[in-house]
N, C-alpha and C positions, 0 to 999 in steps of 0.2 A: 887767192884771191886777195889782194892788195888792199889797202885803206887809200880811201879818195883821200887829194892831198889840193889844197888851193893854195894858188902861190900869187904873192903879191911883190912886187918889184916898183917902189915907189920913192920920192922924195921926200923922206919924213924927219920930223925933229926926234929926240930920243922920247920924250914926252908922249909923242904919238905912238910910236912902237910901242914903248910900253903899256899905252890903254888898249892898244890893239891885242897884244899878249894875256893880260890880266882879262878879258873879256872872252877869247876862247878859251883859255884855263876854265874860267868858269863855267864854260859850258862844256868841259871834260874832254877838251883837245888837248892834242900835242903842239908844241910850238918849235920851230928852228928858225933863228934870225941870226942873219949873217949881213953885216956892213960891207957893203961893195965898193963906196965910193965914200967923201966926207958926209952926205945926206943920201945918199942911194943905200934901201936896203930893200935885201930879199925875205920875206917871211914865207916859211911855208906852214899853213895851217894843216895839221892831219888829224882825220877823223877817225879813231879807232874802232875796229871791227867791233860790232858788239853778237855775242854770241852767247846762248844759253846753253849751261850743262844741263840735258836732261836725262842722264843718266841715270836711272834707279839705282839707289843705294841700299843693300840688304843693312838692317840693323838688328844687332844682334840683344836677345831679351837677357837679362842678368838673371844669374841663377844655378 
């Protein structure tokens, strides 16, 4: 199962790109940014899979 990826391709300034990146990272997402042209930017926002480990762990008693 792969993580959902949101792709944005727009003409953005560097300040706008940084604002999008910071907002996504605050939400716990991964961000890939590549500049395709002087202003055209491709931003991939990846939401990582959240899996909980419910495997029981045996604790050893001291003694």
